[in-house]
C-alpha positions as CSV (number, residue, x, y, z in Angstrom):
1,N,14.8,-8.9,-2.1
2,G,13.8,-5.2,-1.1
3,S,15.5,-1.9,-2.6
4,A,15.4,1.9,-2.0
5,S,12.1,1.9,-3.7
6,G,9.7,0.8,-1.4
7,F,9.2,-2.5,-3.4
8,V,10.0,-6.1,-3.0
9,H,11.5,-7.2,-6.6
10,T,12.0,-11.3,-7.1
11,D,14.8,-12.7,-9.5
12,F,14.0,-14.5,-12.4
13,D,16.3,-17.3,-13.6
14,L,15.9,-19.6,-16.7
15,A,18.6,-21.8,-15.2
16,G,17.6,-22.5,-12.1
17,T,16.0,-26.0,-13.0
18,A,17.1,-28.7,-15.3
19,T,13.9,-28.6,-17.5
20,G,14.8,-24.6,-18.4
21,Q,11.7,-23.5,-17.1
22,L,11.7,-19.8,-15.7
23,T,11.8,-19.6,-12.3
24,S,11.6,-17.0,-9.4
25,K,13.5,-16.4,-6.3
26,N,14.3,-13.9,-3.4
27,P,10.9,-14.0,-2.8
28,N,9.6,-16.7,-5.3
29,I,6.3,-14.9,-6.6
30,Q,5.3,-18.1,-9.1
31,N,4.0,-20.2,-6.4
32,I,1.9,-18.3,-3.9
33,P,-1.1,-20.3,-2.8
34,K,-4.5,-19.6,-3.5
35,H,-6.8,-21.9,-1.8
36,S,-6.4,-22.3,1.9
37,N,-7.2,-19.7,4.4
38,L,-4.0,-19.0,5.3
39,A,-3.2,-18.7,2.0
40,K,-5.7,-16.0,1.3
41,E,-4.5,-13.9,4.2
42,L,-0.9,-14.3,2.9
43,R,-2.5,-12.7,-0.6
44,A,-4.1,-10.1,1.4
45,A,-0.9,-8.7,2.9
46,I,0.8,-8.2,-0.8
47,R,-0.6,-4.8,-2.1
48,A,0.4,-2.5,-4.5
49,K,2.0,0.9,-3.4
50,E,-0.6,4.1,-3.7
51,G,-0.7,4.8,-7.5
52,R,0.6,1.5,-9.0
53,V,-1.3,-1.7,-9.8
54,L,-0.3,-5.3,-9.4
55,I,-1.1,-7.6,-12.2
56,E,-0.9,-11.5,-11.8
57,I,-0.3,-13.3,-15.3
58,D,-0.7,-17.5,-15.4
59,K,-0.1,-19.3,-18.6
60,K,-3.7,-21.3,-18.5
61,S,-2.8,-25.2,-18.3
62,F,0.6,-24.9,-19.4
63,H,2.2,-28.1,-18.2
64,A,-1.0,-29.5,-19.4
65,Q,-0.5,-28.2,-22.6
66,T,3.2,-29.4,-22.7
67,L,2.5,-33.3,-22.0
68,A,-0.4,-33.4,-24.6
69,F,2.3,-31.8,-27.0
70,E,5.0,-34.1,-26.0
71,A,2.2,-37.3,-25.8
72,K,0.9,-36.1,-29.2
73,D,-2.5,-36.7,-27.6
74,K,-4.9,-33.9,-29.5
75,A,-7.7,-34.4,-27.3
76,Y,-5.4,-33.9,-24.1
77,A,-4.0,-30.8,-25.7
78,R,-8.2,-29.1,-26.5
79,L,-9.2,-30.4,-23.3
80,S,-6.6,-28.6,-21.7
81,A,-6.7,-25.6,-23.1
82,I,-10.6,-25.4,-22.4
83,D,-10.5,-27.2,-18.7
84,V,-9.4,-30.6,-18.4
85,H,-9.8,-30.3,-14.2
86,S,-13.6,-29.6,-15.1
87,F,-13.5,-32.6,-17.8
88,M,-12.1,-34.9,-15.1
89,T,-14.8,-33.9,-12.6
90,A,-17.5,-34.5,-14.7
91,F,-16.4,-38.3,-14.8
92,R,-15.5,-38.6,-11.3
93,L,-18.8,-37.6,-10.7
94,K,-20.4,-39.5,-13.1
95,F,-22.5,-37.1,-14.7
96,P,-24.2,-38.6,-18.0
97,E,-23.0,-35.7,-19.9
98,A,-19.4,-36.8,-19.5
99,R,-19.3,-39.1,-21.8
100,D,-20.9,-36.8,-24.9
101,L,-19.0,-34.0,-24.0
102,M,-15.9,-34.5,-26.3
103,S,-18.5,-34.4,-29.4
104,W,-19.7,-30.8,-28.2
105,S,-18.1,-27.8,-29.4
106,D,-15.8,-25.8,-27.3
107,K,-18.1,-22.9,-27.0
108,D,-20.9,-25.3,-25.3
109,M,-18.2,-27.5,-23.2
110,K,-17.2,-24.0,-21.6
111,A,-20.5,-23.2,-20.9
112,W,-21.7,-26.6,-19.5
113,F,-18.2,-26.3,-17.3
114,K,-19.3,-22.8,-16.3
115,E,-22.6,-23.6,-15.0
116,R,-21.5,-27.0,-13.0
117,K,-18.9,-24.4,-11.2
118,N,-21.8,-22.1,-10.6
119,D,-23.9,-24.8,-9.0
120,T,-23.7,-24.6,-5.1
121,T,-25.1,-28.4,-4.9
122,T,-23.2,-30.8,-2.8
123,L,-22.2,-33.5,-4.5
124,Y,-19.2,-34.9,-3.1
125,K,-18.9,-36.6,0.4
126,S,-15.7,-36.1,1.8
127,E,-13.9,-36.2,5.3
128,A,-10.6,-35.0,4.3
129,V,-11.7,-31.1,3.7
130,P,-12.5,-30.1,7.4
131,N,-13.9,-26.6,6.0
132,Y,-16.7,-28.6,4.2
133,P,-18.1,-31.5,6.3
134,D,-21.5,-31.5,4.5
135,G,-19.4,-32.5,1.0
136,L,-18.3,-30.8,-2.1
137,T,-19.7,-28.9,-4.7
138,F,-18.6,-29.4,-8.3
139,Q,-16.1,-26.3,-8.1
140,Q,-14.6,-27.9,-5.0
141,V,-14.3,-31.3,-6.1
142,R,-12.5,-29.8,-9.1
143,D,-10.0,-27.5,-7.3
144,Y,-9.1,-29.3,-4.1
145,K,-9.1,-33.0,-5.8
146,S,-9.2,-33.1,-9.7
147,K,-6.8,-30.3,-10.1
148,K,-4.1,-31.5,-8.0
149,V,-4.3,-34.7,-9.6
150,I,-3.4,-33.5,-13.0
151,L,-0.8,-31.0,-11.6
152,G,0.9,-34.2,-10.0
153,I,0.5,-36.5,-13.3
154,G,2.1,-33.6,-15.0
155,F,5.2,-34.6,-13.1
156,N,4.5,-37.9,-13.3
157,Q,3.6,-38.5,-9.7
158,G,2.0,-41.5,-7.7
159,A,-0.6,-41.7,-5.2
160,Q,1.7,-41.7,-2.3
161,S,3.7,-38.4,-3.4
162,L,0.6,-37.1,-4.2
163,F,-1.1,-37.7,-0.7
164,D,2.0,-36.7,0.9
165,Q,1.7,-33.0,-0.8
166,N,-1.8,-32.5,-0.3
167,P,-3.3,-34.7,2.7
168,E,-6.0,-31.6,3.7
169,G,-7.5,-32.5,-0.2
170,Y,-7.9,-36.4,0.1
171,K,-9.0,-38.8,2.7
172,D,-6.4,-41.2,2.0
173,K,-4.0,-42.9,-1.0
174,K,-6.8,-45.1,-2.1
175,E,-9.1,-41.9,-2.5
176,V,-6.1,-40.2,-4.9
177,Q,-5.6,-43.5,-6.7
178,A,-9.1,-43.6,-7.8
179,F,-8.5,-40.2,-9.5
180,L,-5.0,-41.6,-11.1
181,D,-7.0,-44.7,-12.4
182,L,-9.7,-42.7,-14.2
183,F,-7.1,-40.2,-15.8
184,S,-5.5,-43.3,-16.9
185,D,-8.9,-44.7,-18.5
186,L,-9.4,-41.1,-20.0
187,F,-6.0,-40.3,-21.4
188,S,-4.1,-43.7,-22.3
189,A,-2.0,-41.8,-25.1
190,V,-0.3,-39.2,-22.0
191,R,-0.1,-42.4,-19.7
192,K,1.6,-44.5,-22.5
193,F,3.9,-41.8,-23.2
194,Q,5.0,-41.4,-19.9
195,Q,5.9,-45.1,-19.1
196,E,7.9,-45.1,-22.3
197,I,9.5,-41.8,-21.3
198,T,10.5,-43.1,-17.6
199,Q,12.0,-46.4,-19.1
200,L,13.9,-44.5,-21.2
201,A,15.0,-41.9,-18.4
202,H,16.2,-45.3,-16.5
203,K,18.2,-47.0,-19.3
204,Q,19.6,-43.7,-20.2
205,T,20.2,-42.1,-16.6
206,H,19.4,-38.8,-18.7
207,L,17.0,-37.1,-21.0
208,I,17.7,-34.3,-22.9
209,S,14.8,-32.0,-23.7
210,R,14.1,-30.5,-27.5
211,W,16.1,-27.3,-26.0
212,G,19.0,-29.0,-25.2
213,Y,18.3,-28.5,-21.3
214,I,19.7,-32.1,-19.6
215,R,18.0,-34.1,-17.0
216,R,19.8,-36.7,-15.1
217,F,18.2,-39.9,-13.2
218,Y,19.8,-41.9,-10.7
219,D,17.0,-43.8,-9.6
220,V,13.8,-44.1,-11.9
């Protein structure tokens, strides 16, 4: 969607989804990928006009925070505001500190996550990410595996769906399921809420959000 000014403009809309979430189209500027080589080339092609600056704004852990609110899970709300992806990664990689993290202050937890993400030690072997045949660091496991699963959980996706959408990040469906099982162990209240809301959607064939948006379901 171009204009005589030479800029590319998007169309924002609040009615484009059944949930009332802000959407962008023509072009979609909200979901430009980041982590693959192709994504980096695409982002490199996006430039501000001379004398202008491009600003990217992202609502931190928006989906995780919303899910925590609906599930009334204070622990998940706290972690999603800090770094729930790193928290899950610490458990997946079996760091001895993982079990004690919730007793730490927010400041100490953030500092520990930052230290782990800056560590270049190979911690996780995986055949699924060809750019890293010798294994993945904490940061890479966080971004390629834990983060994708947690984002998928926000939409109540299963292992097959997550693997189909992210085949570059996992060896197979079994590996995805291991991350899903870990999440269920760590955040049982979230999983319980999702089971209950799924059953309600099946029974009613629709859900109404607290803002009045209706989403209909014909096969749950």
